[in-house]
C-alpha positions as CSV (number, residue, x, y, z in Angstrom):
1,M,68.3,-11.9,39.6
2,K,70.5,-9.7,37.5
3,P,74.0,-11.3,37.3
4,P,76.4,-9.5,39.6
5,K,79.7,-8.0,38.5
6,L,81.9,-10.8,39.7
7,L,85.4,-10.0,38.5
8,L,86.7,-6.9,40.3
9,L,90.4,-7.3,39.4
10,S,90.6,-5.6,36.0
11,V,88.9,-8.7,34.4
12,S,85.9,-8.1,32.1
13,L,82.5,-9.6,32.8
14,A,81.9,-10.4,29.2
15,A,83.3,-13.3,27.2
16,V,82.4,-16.0,24.8
17,A,80.6,-19.0,26.4
18,A,81.9,-22.5,25.8
19,A,79.8,-24.4,23.3
20,A,81.6,-27.7,23.4
21,T,80.6,-30.4,25.8
22,Q,83.3,-32.9,25.1
23,A,86.3,-33.3,27.5
24,E,88.8,-32.1,24.9
25,I,88.4,-29.8,21.9
26,L,90.6,-28.7,19.0
27,E,91.6,-25.0,19.4
28,R,92.9,-22.8,16.7
29,V,96.2,-21.0,17.6
30,V,96.3,-17.3,17.0
31,A,99.8,-16.6,18.3
32,R,102.6,-18.5,19.9
33,V,104.6,-16.7,22.7
34,N,107.8,-18.4,24.0
35,G,106.1,-21.8,23.6
36,D,102.8,-20.8,25.1
37,V,99.8,-20.1,22.8
38,V,97.0,-17.6,22.5
39,T,93.9,-19.5,21.2
40,L,91.2,-18.2,19.0
41,S,88.6,-18.6,21.7
42,E,90.7,-16.6,24.1
43,F,91.2,-13.9,21.5
44,E,87.5,-13.7,20.8
45,A,86.8,-13.3,24.5
46,R,89.2,-10.4,24.5
47,Q,87.4,-8.9,21.5
48,L,84.1,-9.2,23.3
49,A,85.4,-7.7,26.5
50,A,86.7,-4.6,24.5
51,V,83.4,-4.3,22.6
52,Q,81.3,-4.3,25.8
53,Q,83.7,-2.0,27.7
54,G,83.6,0.4,24.8
55,R,79.8,0.2,24.6
56,V,80.1,-0.4,20.9
57,A,76.7,-0.6,19.1
58,P,76.0,-4.0,17.4
59,A,76.1,-2.3,14.0
60,Q,79.5,-0.8,14.6
61,I,81.2,-4.0,16.0
62,E,82.8,-5.0,12.7
63,T,84.3,-1.5,12.1
64,F,85.5,-1.4,15.7
65,L,87.2,-4.8,15.5
66,R,88.7,-4.0,12.1
67,E,90.3,-0.9,13.7
68,N,91.3,-2.5,17.0
69,N,92.1,-6.2,16.3
70,A,95.8,-5.5,15.8
71,R,96.0,-3.7,19.2
72,L,94.0,-6.4,20.9
73,L,96.2,-9.1,19.6
74,Q,99.3,-7.2,20.7
75,E,97.8,-6.8,24.2
76,A,97.1,-10.5,24.3
77,I,100.7,-11.2,23.5
78,D,102.0,-8.6,25.9
79,D,99.9,-10.0,28.7
80,M,101.3,-13.5,28.1
81,L,104.8,-12.1,28.2
82,I,104.1,-10.4,31.5
83,L,102.7,-13.6,33.0
84,Q,105.7,-15.5,31.8
85,R,107.9,-12.9,33.5
86,G,105.9,-13.5,36.7
87,A,106.8,-17.1,36.5
88,E,110.5,-16.2,36.1
89,L,110.2,-14.0,39.2
90,G,108.6,-16.8,41.2
91,I,105.3,-15.0,41.7
92,K,102.6,-17.6,42.4
93,L,99.5,-17.2,44.5
94,R,98.6,-19.6,47.3
95,P,95.3,-21.5,46.6
96,E,94.0,-20.2,50.0
97,Y,94.7,-16.6,48.9
98,I,92.7,-17.1,45.7
99,Q,89.9,-18.6,47.9
100,E,90.0,-15.5,50.1
101,V,89.5,-13.3,47.0
102,I,86.6,-15.4,45.9
103,D,85.0,-15.2,49.4
104,G,85.3,-11.4,49.1
105,I,83.6,-11.4,45.7
106,K,80.8,-13.5,47.2
107,K,80.4,-11.1,50.1
108,E,80.4,-8.0,48.0
109,N,77.8,-9.4,45.6
110,N,75.6,-10.9,48.3
111,I,76.1,-14.5,47.0
112,A,75.1,-16.9,49.7
113,D,77.1,-20.0,48.9
114,D,79.3,-21.8,46.4
115,A,76.3,-23.2,44.6
116,E,74.9,-19.8,44.0
117,L,78.3,-18.5,42.8
118,Q,78.5,-21.3,40.3
119,R,75.0,-20.6,39.1
120,Q,75.9,-16.9,38.5
121,L,79.1,-17.9,36.8
122,R,77.3,-20.2,34.4
123,R,74.9,-17.4,33.5
124,E,78.1,-15.4,32.6
125,G,79.4,-18.3,30.5
126,M,82.1,-19.2,33.1
127,S,83.1,-21.9,35.5
128,L,84.7,-21.7,38.9
129,D,88.0,-22.7,37.4
130,D,87.7,-19.8,35.0
131,L,87.2,-17.4,37.9
132,K,90.2,-18.8,39.8
133,R,92.5,-18.6,36.8
134,N,91.4,-15.1,35.9
135,I,92.0,-13.9,39.5
136,E,95.4,-15.5,39.5
137,R,96.4,-14.0,36.2
138,S,95.1,-10.6,37.0
139,I,96.9,-10.4,40.4
140,V,100.2,-11.9,39.1
141,R,100.2,-9.4,36.2
142,R,99.5,-6.5,38.6
143,Q,102.3,-7.7,40.9
144,V,104.8,-8.0,38.1
145,L,104.1,-4.5,36.8
146,S,104.3,-3.1,40.4
147,R,107.6,-4.9,41.1
148,E,109.2,-4.0,37.8
149,L,107.8,-0.5,37.2
150,E,106.9,1.1,40.5
151,A,110.2,2.8,41.1
152,K,110.2,4.3,37.6
153,A,106.8,5.8,38.0
154,T,107.4,7.3,41.5
155,V,107.3,11.2,41.7
156,N,108.8,12.8,44.8
157,E,107.8,16.2,46.2
158,A,110.8,18.0,44.8
159,E,109.9,16.9,41.3
160,A,106.3,17.9,41.7
161,R,107.3,21.3,43.0
162,A,109.7,21.8,40.1
163,E,106.8,21.0,37.7
164,Y,104.6,23.5,39.5
165,E,107.1,26.3,39.2
166,R,107.6,25.6,35.5
167,N,103.9,25.7,34.8
168,K,102.5,28.0,37.5
169,E,100.4,29.9,35.0
170,S,98.5,26.6,34.4
171,Y,97.3,26.6,38.0
172,T,95.7,30.1,37.8
173,R,92.1,30.0,39.0
174,K,89.6,32.2,37.2
175,A,87.5,34.7,39.1
176,S,84.1,33.2,39.9
177,V,80.7,34.3,41.2
178,H,77.9,32.2,42.7
179,L,74.7,33.6,41.3
180,Q,71.0,33.6,41.9
181,E,68.4,35.0,39.5
182,I,64.8,36.1,39.2
183,V,63.3,36.4,35.7
184,V,60.0,38.3,35.3
185,P,58.2,39.6,32.2
186,D,57.5,43.1,33.4
187,E,60.1,45.8,34.1
188,E,58.0,47.5,36.8
189,Q,57.7,44.3,38.7
190,A,61.4,43.6,38.3
191,R,62.3,47.0,39.8
192,A,59.9,46.4,42.7
193,L,61.6,43.1,43.4
194,V,65.0,44.7,43.3
195,V,64.0,47.2,46.0
196,R,62.7,44.3,48.2
197,A,65.9,42.2,47.7
198,R,68.1,45.2,48.5
199,A,66.1,45.8,51.6
200,G,67.0,42.3,52.8
201,E,64.0,40.1,51.8
202,D,64.9,36.5,51.1
203,F,66.0,36.3,47.4
204,A,65.4,32.6,47.1
205,G,61.9,32.9,48.4
206,M,61.1,35.7,45.9
207,A,62.5,33.6,43.1
208,R,60.3,30.6,44.0
209,E,57.3,32.9,44.1
210,H,57.8,35.2,41.2
211,S,60.4,33.9,38.7
212,T,59.4,32.4,35.4
213,A,62.8,30.8,34.8
214,A,63.4,27.1,35.3
215,S,65.8,28.0,38.2
216,R,62.8,29.0,40.3
217,A,62.6,25.4,41.6
218,T,66.0,25.9,43.3
219,G,65.4,29.4,44.5
220,G,67.0,30.9,41.4
221,D,70.3,29.3,42.1
222,L,72.6,29.3,39.1
223,G,75.7,27.8,40.8
224,V,79.3,28.9,40.6
225,L,80.2,30.5,37.2
226,H,83.6,31.6,36.0
227,R,84.5,34.3,33.6
228,G,83.6,33.3,30.1
229,E,81.0,30.8,31.2
230,M,77.9,33.1,31.1
231,N,76.1,35.5,28.9
232,A,78.3,38.6,28.2
233,A,75.6,41.0,29.4
234,V,75.2,39.1,32.7
235,E,79.0,38.8,33.2
236,A,79.5,42.5,32.7
237,V,77.0,43.2,35.5
238,A,77.9,40.2,37.8
239,F,81.6,40.7,38.5
240,P,81.5,44.4,39.5
241,L,78.8,43.6,42.1
242,P,80.0,43.0,45.7
243,E,79.2,39.8,47.5
244,G,75.5,40.0,48.5
245,G,74.9,42.7,45.8
246,V,71.7,42.8,43.7
247,S,71.7,44.1,40.2
248,D,69.3,46.4,38.4
249,P,66.9,44.7,36.0
250,I,68.8,43.3,32.9
251,P,66.8,43.1,29.7
252,T,66.5,39.5,28.4
253,D,64.4,37.6,26.0
254,G,60.8,38.0,27.0
255,G,61.4,39.9,30.2
256,Y,63.9,41.1,32.8
257,R,66.5,39.3,34.8
258,I,67.7,40.3,38.3
259,I,70.9,38.7,39.6
260,R,72.3,38.4,43.1
261,V,75.9,37.5,43.9
262,S,75.8,35.2,46.9
263,E,79.6,34.4,46.8
264,K,82.5,35.9,45.0
265,K,86.1,34.8,44.5
266,E,88.8,36.8,42.8
267,G,91.2,35.1,40.3
268,S,94.3,33.6,41.9
269,V,97.1,31.2,41.5
270,A,96.5,28.0,43.4
271,S,99.2,27.2,46.0
272,F,101.5,24.2,45.5
273,D,99.9,22.4,48.4
274,E,96.5,22.8,46.8
275,V,97.6,21.2,43.5
276,K,100.4,18.8,44.7
277,D,98.3,15.7,44.6
278,E,97.0,16.5,41.1
279,I,100.5,17.1,39.8
280,V,101.9,13.9,41.4
281,K,99.0,11.8,39.9
282,R,99.5,13.3,36.4
283,L,103.3,12.9,36.4
284,S,103.1,9.4,37.9
285,Q,100.6,8.3,35.2
286,E,102.8,9.8,32.4
287,R,105.9,8.0,33.7
288,A,104.0,4.8,34.2
289,T,102.8,4.9,30.7
290,R,106.3,5.5,29.3
291,A,107.8,2.8,31.6
292,Y,105.1,0.3,30.6
293,D,105.6,0.9,26.9
294,A,109.4,0.5,27.2
295,Y,109.0,-2.6,29.5
296,V,106.8,-4.5,27.1
297,E,108.9,-3.5,24.2
298,G,111.9,-5.1,25.9
299,L,109.9,-8.3,26.6
300,R,108.9,-8.5,23.0
301,K,112.5,-8.1,21.7
302,S,113.7,-10.8,24.0
303,G,110.8,-13.2,23.3
304,A,110.0,-15.6,20.6
305,I,106.7,-14.4,19.2
306,Q,104.9,-15.7,16.1
307,T,101.4,-14.7,15.0
308,M,99.6,-17.6,13.3
309,V,96.9,-15.8,11.4
310,T,96.6,-12.8,9.1
311,E,92.9,-12.1,9.9
312,V,90.8,-12.7,13.0
313,P,87.0,-12.5,13.5
314,L,85.2,-9.2,12.7
315,Q,81.9,-10.3,14.2
316,L,80.9,-11.7,17.6
317,S,78.1,-13.6,19.2
318,L,76.9,-11.4,22.0
319,P,75.3,-12.6,25.3
320,A,71.7,-11.7,25.7
321,A,71.2,-8.7,28.0
322,G,71.2,-9.6,31.6
323,T,72.2,-13.3,31.0
324,G,75.0,-15.4,29.9
325,T,72.9,-17.0,27.1
326,M,74.5,-16.7,23.7
327,L,72.5,-15.2,20.8
328,P,73.1,-16.6,17.3
329,P,75.5,-14.8,15.1
330,S,74.2,-12.1,12.8
331,A,72.9,-13.1,9.3
332,A,76.4,-12.3,7.9
333,G,77.8,-14.9,10.3
334,T,81.2,-14.8,12.0
335,T,84.2,-14.0,9.8
336,A,86.5,-16.7,11.1
337,A,90.3,-16.5,10.9
338,P,91.4,-18.0,7.6
339,V,93.2,-21.2,7.8
340,A,96.7,-21.0,6.3
341,P,98.4,-24.1,4.9
342,D,100.6,-24.3,7.9
343,A,97.9,-23.5,10.4
344,E,98.4,-24.7,13.9
345,F,95.9,-26.2,16.3
346,V,96.2,-27.4,19.9
347,V,94.1,-29.9,21.9
348,T,92.9,-28.2,25.1
349,P,90.6,-29.2,28.0
350,Q,86.9,-28.3,27.6
351,S,86.8,-24.7,26.5
352,R,87.1,-22.2,29.3
353,P,87.3,-18.8,27.5
354,E,89.5,-16.3,29.2
355,R,88.0,-12.9,30.2
356,V,90.5,-10.1,29.8
357,A,90.5,-6.4,29.9
358,P,92.9,-3.9,28.3
359,P,96.2,-3.5,30.1
360,E,96.0,-1.6,33.4
361,L,99.1,0.3,34.5
362,P,100.3,-0.3,38.0
363,A,99.4,2.4,40.5
364,A,102.5,4.5,41.1
365,T,101.9,4.5,44.8
366,A,101.1,0.9,45.2
367,P,103.0,-1.0,47.8
368,S,105.7,-3.5,46.6
369,P,104.3,-7.0,46.4
370,S,105.6,-9.6,48.8
371,P,106.2,-13.3,48.0
372,A,103.1,-14.2,50.0
373,P,100.5,-11.5,49.1
374,S,98.0,-10.4,51.7
375,P,94.2,-10.5,50.9
376,V,92.9,-7.9,48.5
377,P,90.7,-5.5,50.4
């Protein structure tokens, strides 16, 4: 059975599988954030998540990581700062709530029981503890950002209307026509078909019977086209035609084209009500992005942050397609983070690599979190 997509909370389904079997292992520290650490295995998991989300070809992984490692490390640090802020705010999920989320994952992925869930997790290189931890971190992060930034990203109707009035020309809709066509090789045949079409014969039926164009399969339907989206000769004929009008034969490569206007719309400015949701969404996202950038910058300035390496891996071991099985590294091997004279290591429980996705901004319209969150739908 193909492994299901288990983590539905902005957590990637791709990470480095644990290779160690001992109870404790020595972990390289990549960064220290207010006393907490980002380990090398956690960072490699973040790298792999970014590679798979970006659908990066194996041959391009090294280039991708070289260009993105600094950003990925900064995101790892920022996420830890946000989680630490969550602890300061007293945001902590009840174990039964996390179980409710897991039950929802099982139901959505048609997983019969806990044993099957754990089998699927093992195929993804995870344990049940990994899943619980990732669920908690994802939701805590989301709640922190919602609580801290929601008000700054909110756009009211008056602000949306003012934006509409300032940029009304941007909401002008081009004139459009819904066209059908028949293409035949002979002019005399084309003129005969024009006569029949103007007399009321079914245009789509004639297109299926006589047209040589690929559109014959759909009764000659070309869909809705706006000014500037079609051949200039066709456009010059199409827009002057009335709705239901049929053109004279138009010379084309290897024959003649007949067009019929099945629907016509004149150019107009969209009303505020028609575009309000679009404006609110765009402004909210812009504000959320600015608010998030300013927020994490503030966390960085007030935090004690130390990066422990100057270089991190540029190659990754990828899971085999459809399984959690690890493939061996490429012939070039993995470019490991160089060990500085003052390198720091920590002893951790058996490796449980973290699966993380790039930061996700809080929805501007998301409800404010409560101390005891209700189940995720």
